[in-house]
Backbone as a printed PyTorch tensor [residue, N CA C, xyz], in Angstrom:
tensor([[[-50.2130,  63.5100, 111.2480],
         [-50.7110,  64.8560, 111.0180],
         [-51.9360,  64.5330, 109.9420]],

        [[-53.0770,  64.9390, 110.1040],
         [-54.9630,  64.3190, 109.5750],
         [-54.9100,  63.7910, 108.2710]],

        [[-53.7220,  64.3370, 107.5060],
         [-54.9820,  64.0090, 105.7650],
         [-53.3350,  63.2720, 105.7140]],

        [[-53.5700,  62.2850, 104.5040],
         [-52.7270,  61.2750, 103.7550],
         [-51.8560,  62.6870, 103.1600]],

        [[-50.3940,  62.3700, 103.3670],
         [-49.8430,  63.3900, 102.0680],
         [-48.8130,  62.6140, 101.3580]],

        [[-48.4190,  63.2460, 100.4210],
         [-47.8730,  62.4570,  99.0400],
         [-46.1590,  62.9480,  99.7640]],

        [[-45.5390,  61.9540,  99.8430],
         [-43.7720,  62.7960,  99.4040],
         [-43.3280,  61.5030,  99.1950]],

        [[-41.9640,  61.6540,  98.6340],
         [-41.0970,  60.6530,  98.7640],
         [-39.8650,  61.0300,  98.9220]],

        [[-39.4760,  60.4050, 100.1750],
         [-37.5620,  60.8790, 100.6110],
         [-36.9890,  61.1360,  99.5660]],

        [[-35.4340,  61.9260,  99.5650],
         [-34.8600,  61.4490,  98.8870],
         [-33.5960,  60.5790,  98.8750]],

        [[-32.9980,  59.3100,  98.0420],
         [-32.1300,  58.5840,  98.3890],
         [-30.9350,  58.7840,  99.1530]],

        [[-29.8120,  57.8740,  99.4700],
         [-28.6590,  58.2170,  99.9150],
         [-27.7000,  58.9190,  98.9460]],

        [[-28.1950,  58.4170,  97.5110],
         [-26.9380,  58.9380,  96.5680],
         [-27.5450,  60.6100,  96.4940]],

        [[-28.5310,  60.9730,  96.4690],
         [-29.1080,  62.2000,  96.5490],
         [-28.4810,  62.9720,  97.5300]],

        [[-29.0090,  62.7030,  99.0240],
         [-28.6780,  63.6180, 100.1280],
         [-27.0740,  63.2610, 100.4000]],

        [[-26.7620,  61.6400, 100.0610],
         [-24.6810,  62.3750, 100.6660],
         [-23.5930,  62.8760,  99.0620]],

        [[-24.1700,  63.0390,  98.1460],
         [-23.5040,  63.2550,  97.0910],
         [-24.0270,  64.4160,  95.9950]],

        [[-25.3530,  63.9500,  95.5580],
         [-25.6990,  64.5690,  94.0940],
         [-26.4530,  66.3170,  94.6080]],

        [[-27.0410,  66.3330,  95.3360],
         [-27.4850,  67.6940,  96.5160],
         [-26.6170,  68.6030,  97.2430]],

        [[-25.0820,  67.8900,  97.7870],
         [-24.3640,  68.4620,  98.0400],
         [-23.2200,  69.1230,  97.1990]],

        [[-23.4520,  68.2830,  95.7050],
         [-22.8500,  68.6950,  94.5800],
         [-23.3060,  70.1410,  93.8780]],

        [[-24.3670,  69.9800,  93.7460],
         [-25.2280,  71.0750,  93.5830],
         [-24.9860,  71.8800,  93.9510]],

        [[-25.5360,  72.1150,  95.5220],
         [-25.0840,  73.5520,  96.3050],
         [-23.8750,  73.5950,  95.9810]],

        [[-22.9190,  73.0180,  96.4660],
         [-20.9960,  73.3670,  95.7370],
         [-21.3070,  74.6840,  95.0340]],

        [[-21.5940,  74.0600,  93.6910],
         [-21.6500,  74.3480,  92.4580],
         [-22.4690,  75.6540,  92.3630]],

        [[-24.0030,  75.7510,  92.9490],
         [-24.7110,  76.7500,  93.0440],
         [-23.8740,  78.5610,  93.4850]],

        [[-23.3160,  77.7060,  94.4040],
         [-22.9390,  78.8820,  95.5240],
         [-21.3330,  79.4240,  94.7920]],

        [[-20.9260,  79.0000,  94.4070],
         [-19.7960,  79.4440,  92.8230],
         [-20.6000,  79.7580,  91.9890]],

        [[-21.9620,  80.0380,  92.1560],
         [-22.8950,  81.0270,  90.8880],
         [-22.5590,  80.3310,  89.7010]],

        [[-22.2780,  78.6640,  89.2210],
         [-22.8280,  78.1270,  88.3770],
         [-24.2700,  76.9210,  88.0200]],

        [[-25.0570,  77.5330,  87.7340],
         [-26.2130,  76.8390,  87.7150],
         [-26.1920,  75.8150,  86.8100]],

        [[-27.1160,  74.7230,  87.2100],
         [-27.0080,  73.2690,  86.2560],
         [-28.5850,  73.6220,  85.8400]],

        [[-28.8610,  73.5270,  84.2340],
         [-29.9590,  73.6040,  83.6920],
         [-31.2400,  74.4370,  85.2090]],

        [[-30.7640,  75.4140,  84.9790],
         [-31.7550,  76.4450,  85.2680],
         [-31.9740,  76.1810,  87.0510]],

        [[-30.7140,  75.5730,  88.1610],
         [-30.7100,  75.1290,  89.0440],
         [-30.5920,  76.2020,  90.3370]],

        [[-31.4910,  76.3930,  91.1290],
         [-30.9670,  77.5750,  92.0450],
         [-31.1790,  76.5360,  93.3850]],

        [[-30.6570,  77.7470,  94.4410],
         [-30.7210,  77.1180,  95.6280],
         [-31.8930,  78.0280,  96.2280]],

        [[-33.0930,  77.6760,  97.2680],
         [-34.1230,  78.0150,  97.7240],
         [-34.2670,  78.2120,  98.5630]],

        [[-34.1470,  79.5200,  99.4560],
         [-33.8660,  79.3700, 100.8210],
         [-35.4250,  80.1650, 101.2660]],

        [[-35.4060,  79.7110, 102.1110],
         [-36.9200,  80.1010, 102.8570],
         [-36.6590,  79.4310, 104.1980]],

        [[-37.4770,  80.8260, 105.1640],
         [-37.5110,  80.4140, 106.6450],
         [-38.3500,  79.0890, 107.0120]],

        [[-37.5690,  78.3620, 107.7530],
         [-38.0970,  77.1830, 108.7730],
         [-39.5510,  77.7990, 109.6460]],

        [[-40.2880,  77.0970, 109.4110],
         [-41.0150,  77.3180, 110.1040],
         [-41.8880,  76.9910, 111.5810]],

        [[-41.4280,  76.2140, 112.5740],
         [-40.3790,  76.0330, 113.1330],
         [-39.5370,  76.7370, 114.4690]],

        [[-38.6210,  76.8520, 113.6550],
         [-37.3700,  76.8380, 114.4200],
         [-37.2720,  79.0720, 113.4290]],

        [[-37.6820,  79.6180, 112.4900],
         [-37.5030,  80.4940, 112.2670],
         [-36.0560,  80.7530, 110.9490]],

        [[-35.3160,  79.6730, 111.3980],
         [-33.7160,  79.9220, 110.8340],
         [-33.7010,  79.4240, 109.1360]],

        [[-32.6190,  79.7550, 108.2180],
         [-32.9410,  79.8600, 106.9430],
         [-32.7330,  78.4330, 106.4870]],

        [[-33.5370,  77.5160, 105.6230],
         [-33.4660,  76.5780, 105.2850],
         [-33.1640,  76.4980, 104.1900]],

        [[-32.2850,  76.0830, 103.3100],
         [-31.6760,  75.6470, 101.8940],
         [-31.6380,  74.6760, 101.3650]],

        [[-32.4870,  74.6190, 100.2340],
         [-32.1520,  73.4060,  99.1560],
         [-32.0580,  73.7720,  97.5810]],

        [[-31.7990,  72.4900,  96.6440],
         [-31.7470,  72.7340,  95.6840],
         [-33.3180,  72.5410,  94.8130]],

        [[-33.4740,  73.5240,  93.8090],
         [-34.5000,  73.3370,  93.5620],
         [-34.2280,  74.0330,  91.5180]],

        [[-35.2050,  73.7160,  90.4220],
         [-35.1600,  73.7560,  89.6930],
         [-35.9180,  74.5960,  89.3420]],

        [[-35.4280,  75.1050,  88.9470],
         [-36.2430,  76.8750,  88.1430],
         [-36.8980,  77.1010,  86.9970]],

        [[-38.2340,  76.6090,  86.7020],
         [-38.9840,  76.8010,  85.8550],
         [-39.6060,  77.8590,  85.4790]],

        [[-39.0940,  77.9880,  83.7090],
         [-39.8030,  79.1380,  82.9470],
         [-41.0100,  79.2780,  82.1520]],

        [[-41.7260,  78.9850,  81.9300],
         [-42.8880,  78.8650,  81.2660],
         [-43.4850,  79.9360,  81.0380]],

        [[-43.3300,  80.2580,  79.4460],
         [-43.9820,  81.9280,  79.0880],
         [-43.3050,  82.6840,  80.0740]],

        [[-42.1870,  83.4500,  80.5260],
         [-41.8790,  84.1910,  81.2270],
         [-42.0540,  84.2920,  82.3490]],

        [[-42.9560,  83.2530,  82.8780],
         [-43.1130,  83.6220,  84.6470],
         [-42.2770,  82.2260,  84.6600]],

        [[-41.9220,  81.9920,  86.0350],
         [-41.2380,  81.1710,  86.9720],
         [-42.2620,  80.4680,  88.3520]],

        [[-41.4690,  79.7270,  87.5850],
         [-42.4320,  78.2500,  88.7520],
         [-41.0020,  77.4330,  89.5110]],

        [[-41.3030,  77.2480,  90.7590],
         [-41.3730,  75.8870,  91.5820],
         [-42.2450,  74.6720,  91.6440]],

        [[-41.4080,  73.4980,  91.0490],
         [-42.4860,  72.4300,  91.5410],
         [-42.1920,  71.2710,  91.7920]],

        [[-42.4820,  70.5400,  93.1900],
         [-42.2020,  69.6570,  93.8330],
         [-42.3900,  68.3560,  93.5370]],

        [[-41.1720,  67.7160,  92.8590],
         [-41.4600,  66.4520,  91.8970],
         [-41.4740,  65.1740,  93.2520]],

        [[-40.8310,  65.5790,  94.5220],
         [-40.9070,  64.8270,  95.1040],
         [-42.9080,  64.7320,  96.5040]],

        [[-43.1650,  65.8320,  95.8220],
         [-44.4010,  66.0720,  96.8150],
         [-44.4150,  67.1940,  98.0380]],

        [[-45.3530,  67.2730,  99.1640],
         [-45.4060,  68.0560, 100.3350],
         [-44.0480,  67.6220, 101.2770]],

        [[-42.7590,  68.2190, 100.6160],
         [-41.0200,  68.1510, 101.0110],
         [-41.5260,  69.6380, 102.4150]],

        [[-40.2520,  69.4160, 102.8250],
         [-40.6850,  70.3580, 103.8780],
         [-40.2780,  71.6940, 102.7730]],

        [[-39.3400,  71.8560, 102.0720],
         [-39.4700,  73.2750, 101.7840],
         [-40.7480,  73.9150, 101.3350]],

        [[-41.6370,  72.5340, 100.9580],
         [-43.0470,  73.5060, 100.3130],
         [-44.3110,  73.7250, 101.8430]],

        [[-43.5850,  73.2620, 102.7330],
         [-44.5660,  73.1750, 103.6970],
         [-44.4360,  74.7850, 104.5560]],

        [[-42.9320,  75.2920, 104.2830],
         [-41.7910,  76.1720, 104.7030],
         [-42.6560,  77.1860, 103.7830]],

        [[-42.5030,  77.3520, 102.6600],
         [-43.1440,  78.5580, 101.8360],
         [-44.4580,  78.5530, 102.0990]],

        [[-44.7750,  77.6410, 102.0810],
         [-46.8010,  77.6440, 102.5350],
         [-46.7840,  78.8280, 104.1580]],

        [[-45.9560,  77.9320, 105.2680],
         [-46.4170,  78.8300, 106.6970],
         [-45.4450,  80.3790, 106.4830]],

        [[-44.6390,  80.3320, 105.6950],
         [-43.9640,  81.5490, 105.8860],
         [-44.7080,  82.9430, 104.2130]],

        [[-46.2730,  82.1150, 103.8400],
         [-46.5870,  83.3650, 103.4630],
         [-46.3460,  83.7100, 101.6400]],

        [[-45.2270,  82.6220, 101.7630],
         [-45.2520,  82.0940, 100.3300],
         [-43.5160,  82.9900, 100.1420]],

        [[-43.1710,  83.2460, 100.8590],
         [-41.6660,  84.6730, 100.8970],
         [-40.6830,  83.4960, 100.8340]],

        [[-39.8430,  83.9260, 100.2140],
         [-39.0590,  82.8780,  99.6120],
         [-37.4300,  83.8750,  98.8730]],

        [[-36.3850,  83.1610,  98.7720],
         [-35.5200,  83.5310,  98.2070],
         [-34.5900,  82.2640,  96.9040]],

        [[-34.1070,  83.3060,  96.5310],
         [-33.7140,  81.8540,  95.3270],
         [-32.3170,  82.8960,  95.3140]],

        [[-31.1370,  81.7030,  95.7210],
         [-29.3550,  82.3440,  95.2310],
         [-28.8070,  81.3230,  94.6230]],

        [[-27.8240,  81.8300,  93.6750],
         [-27.1530,  81.5070,  92.8280],
         [-25.4900,  82.6700,  93.0510]],

        [[-24.4360,  82.1350,  93.0230],
         [-23.1540,  82.5630,  93.5830],
         [-23.6420,  83.0510,  94.8510]],

        [[-23.4070,  84.4910,  94.1790],
         [-23.9100,  85.9990,  95.3420],
         [-25.0860,  86.6080,  94.9380]],

        [[-25.7490,  86.4420,  93.7410],
         [-26.7880,  87.0960,  93.0150],
         [-28.0980,  86.5060,  94.4580]],

        [[-28.3420,  86.9860,  94.6650],
         [-30.1450,  86.7100,  95.7770],
         [-31.2920,  88.0380,  94.8210]],

        [[-32.2740,  86.8560,  94.6370],
         [-33.8120,  86.9420,  94.7740],
         [-34.9300,  87.0770,  95.2130]],

        [[-35.3670,  87.9020,  96.0430],
         [-36.6460,  87.9750,  97.0570],
         [-38.1610,  87.5240,  95.9460]],

        [[-38.2230,  86.0360,  96.1700],
         [-39.8810,  86.4500,  95.7240],
         [-40.8580,  86.1480,  96.8330]],

        [[-41.8280,  86.5830,  95.7320],
         [-43.4260,  85.7540,  96.5250],
         [-44.3040,  84.5170,  95.6650]],

        [[-44.0820,  83.3800,  96.6770],
         [-45.2370,  81.8840,  95.6250],
         [-45.9650,  81.9620,  96.2320]],

        [[-46.7580,  81.7560,  95.2330],
         [-48.4290,  81.7800,  94.9580],
         [-48.7780,  80.6230,  94.1720]],

        [[-49.6230,  79.3600,  95.3490],
         [-49.6200,  77.9070,  95.1240],
         [-50.4020,  77.8000,  94.1500]],

        [[-50.6400,  76.8840,  92.9630],
         [-51.1950,  77.0290,  91.7560],
         [-52.4220,  75.7540,  91.7520]],

        [[-53.3180,  76.1750,  91.2950],
         [-54.5080,  75.0840,  92.1820],
         [-54.6040,  73.4540,  91.0130]],

        [[-54.5640,  72.4710,  91.3770],
         [-54.1370,  71.4710,  90.7970],
         [-55.0330,  71.6260,  89.5240]],

        [[-56.3480,  71.9800,  89.2720],
         [-56.5820,  72.2720,  87.8910],
         [-55.8030,  72.9020,  87.0580]],

        [[-54.7900,  73.8920,  87.6990],
         [-53.8600,  74.5590,  86.4070],
         [-52.5780,  74.3510,  85.9940]],

        [[-52.4580,  73.4160,  86.6980],
         [-50.7690,  72.6370,  87.0690],
         [-50.5800,  71.8280,  85.6280]],

        [[-51.0430,  71.2970,  85.2240],
         [-51.1870,  70.5350,  83.9250],
         [-50.1480,  70.7550,  82.9450]],

        [[-50.2190,  71.8630,  82.5790],
         [-49.3670,  72.4030,  81.6780],
         [-48.0860,  72.5490,  81.9460]],

        [[-48.2630,  72.9400,  82.9070],
         [-46.3700,  73.9230,  84.2560],
         [-45.7780,  72.0440,  84.6270]],

        [[-46.4420,  71.0010,  84.8220],
         [-45.5780,  69.7270,  85.2220],
         [-45.4840,  69.5330,  83.8620]],

        [[-46.0840,  69.3330,  82.5790],
         [-45.4270,  69.2550,  81.4840],
         [-44.2900,  69.6200,  80.8590]],

        [[-44.3870,  70.4320,  80.8650],
         [-42.8770,  71.8510,  80.7660],
         [-42.0320,  71.2660,  81.5410]],

        [[-41.7930,  70.5910,  82.9750],
         [-41.2420,  70.7800,  83.8210],
         [-40.7040,  68.8610,  83.4230]],

        [[-41.4740,  68.4060,  83.3600],
         [-41.0840,  66.9460,  82.5080],
         [-40.7020,  66.7530,  81.3530]],

        [[-40.5990,  67.6620,  80.6140],
         [-39.9620,  67.6530,  79.3420],
         [-38.4580,  68.3370,  79.3070]],

        [[-38.4350,  69.4930,  80.8580],
         [-37.1670,  69.4970,  80.9710],
         [-35.9760,  68.7360,  81.8130]],

        [[-36.9600,  67.9500,  82.3540],
         [-36.0250,  67.3800,  83.7630],
         [-36.3890,  65.8830,  83.6430]],

        [[-36.9070,  65.5330,  83.3050],
         [-37.3790,  64.4040,  83.1540],
         [-36.5730,  62.8970,  83.6810]],

        [[-35.2680,  63.2290,  82.8900],
         [-34.2500,  61.7550,  83.1850],
         [-33.8510,  62.3290,  84.8290]],

        [[-33.8820,  63.5410,  85.6580],
         [-33.4830,  63.9010,  86.9670],
         [-34.4920,  63.1140,  88.2090]],

        [[-35.7510,  63.4590,  87.2860],
         [-37.0830,  63.5700,  87.8940],
         [-38.6240,  63.0170,  87.8860]],

        [[-38.2950,  62.1260,  86.6570],
         [-39.3670,  61.6990,  86.0160],
         [-39.7130,  60.1070,  87.2010]],

        [[-38.6770,  59.6070,  87.7240],
         [-39.4700,  58.5280,  88.8660],
         [-40.6520,  58.6770,  89.7840]],

        [[-40.3560,  60.2630,  90.1340],
         [-41.4220,  60.4380,  90.6100],
         [-42.8470,  60.8980,  90.5550]],

        [[-42.7720,  60.7420,  89.1090],
         [-44.6960,  60.8610,  88.5990],
         [-44.9960,  60.0860,  88.3310]],

        [[-44.9010,  58.9560,  88.4530],
         [-45.8050,  57.7540,  88.4550],
         [-46.2010,  57.3930,  87.1800]],

        [[-44.5710,  56.7880,  86.4090],
         [-45.2720,  56.8550,  84.9710],
         [-45.8670,  57.9330,  83.9860]],

        [[-46.1340,  59.0160,  84.4850],
         [-46.3340,  59.7030,  84.1030],
         [-45.2780,  60.5550,  82.8980]],

        [[-45.1400,  61.3110,  81.8570],
         [-44.1950,  61.9500,  81.3050],
         [-44.7930,  63.0260,  80.6150]],

        [[-43.9960,  63.9140,  79.9280],
         [-44.0090,  65.6100,  79.4710],
         [-45.2060,  65.2030,  78.1300]],

        [[-45.1860,  63.5020,  77.5600],
         [-46.2690,  63.4530,  76.3050],
         [-47.3400,  62.3030,  76.8310]],

        [[-47.2790,  62.4150,  78.4130],
         [-48.9330,  61.4260,  78.5160],
         [-49.9830,  62.3370,  78.6450]],

        [[-51.3650,  61.7000,  78.6870],
         [-52.3690,  62.5850,  78.2780],
         [-52.1020,  63.4630,  79.3870]],

        [[-53.6530,  64.1070,  79.1220],
         [-53.9970,  65.0710,  79.8330],
         [-54.8810,  64.6490,  81.2360]],

        [[-55.1090,  63.2800,  81.5060],
         [-55.9660,  62.7440,  82.5110],
         [-55.1500,  62.5100,  83.2540]],

        [[-53.8620,  61.8110,  82.2890],
         [-52.9570,  61.3580,  83.7800],
         [-51.7920,  62.6230,  84.1680]],

        [[-51.8250,  63.8750,  83.2380],
         [-51.5130,  65.0410,  84.3060],
         [-52.4360,  65.1240,  85.5830]],

        [[-53.3800,  65.4360,  85.3130],
         [-54.5060,  66.0300,  86.5260],
         [-54.5350,  64.4120,  87.1310]],

        [[-54.0780,  63.7090,  86.7670],
         [-54.6030,  62.5570,  87.8430],
         [-53.2840,  62.9500,  89.1250]],

        [[-51.8740,  63.0900,  88.4470],
         [-50.9280,  63.4870,  89.4760],
         [-50.9060,  64.0290,  89.6340]],

        [[-51.3080,  65.7990,  89.2030],
         [-51.3330,  67.0950,  90.1510],
         [-51.6480,  67.4070,  91.1570]],

        [[-52.2340,  66.7080,  91.7830],
         [-52.3980,  67.2050,  93.6970],
         [-51.1130,  66.4070,  94.0740]],

        [[-50.4450,  65.4660,  93.5470],
         [-49.0380,  65.4190,  94.5800],
         [-48.0360,  66.1350,  94.3380]],

        [[-48.3250,  67.3010,  93.8120],
         [-46.7970,  67.8040,  93.1960],
         [-47.0930,  69.1130,  93.4250]],

        [[-46.5240,  70.0840,  94.3600],
         [-47.0940,  71.1750,  94.5350],
         [-46.3670,  71.8910,  93.5910]],

        [[-47.3050,  73.3270,  92.9900],
         [-46.5950,  74.0470,  92.3610],
         [-46.7740,  75.5110,  92.4240]],

        [[-45.4340,  75.9520,  92.3300],
         [-45.6340,  77.9000,  93.1780],
         [-45.6170,  78.4380,  92.1180]],

        [[-46.1120,  79.6140,  91.4080],
         [-45.8620,  80.3540,  90.5520],
         [-45.1910,  81.7690,  91.3940]],

        [[-43.5850,  82.1390,  90.7010],
         [-43.1080,  82.8670,  91.3190],
         [-43.4450,  84.0970,  91.1480]],

        [[-43.3410,  85.5050,  92.0230],
         [-43.5850,  86.6340,  91.0880],
         [-42.1690,  87.3030,  92.2310]],

        [[-41.9550,  88.9750,  91.7610],
         [-40.8770,  89.5670,  92.3090],
         [-41.5970,  90.3720,  94.0160]],

        [[-40.6650,  89.7200,  94.5740],
         [-40.9400,  90.7880,  96.2900],
         [-40.4710,  91.9740,  95.7910]],

        [[-42.0780,  92.7620,  96.9020],
         [-42.1860,  93.7590,  96.8280],
         [-41.9060,  94.7590,  98.1810]],

        [[-40.4770,  93.9850,  98.6340],
         [-39.8330,  94.4120,  99.4340],
         [-39.0770,  95.3320,  99.4340]]])
């Protein structure tokens, strides 16, 4: 890859215990603090790929924030023109994701950290919901943020 991309891979505990537990809960229809299963088409295989995500709502608008950076789901969403689905139990919501520019991310990242700091705070380089605006702007490029809208399909 030509550019330096920020990504922090999940640890063993997350991969083997936490993510599978959250996925099972969501498959039976139980959301943990707004969690959903993100389904997006794999950019090389074309097969559906699923991962747990935290769905954030700010002033009636839904967002997905990637706390770990440029992960596979981020790359897949970009490659598929923003098309994705959010799953919870038997409910499936088709959405279109539009990437938020770095200059507009700080209030969204602040809200995300306010809600999920205990779970994801370690990935934000010491920045918290109470940090200065400059600190939020500094980390914004490392954390892709997508605004979601209803799919027109």
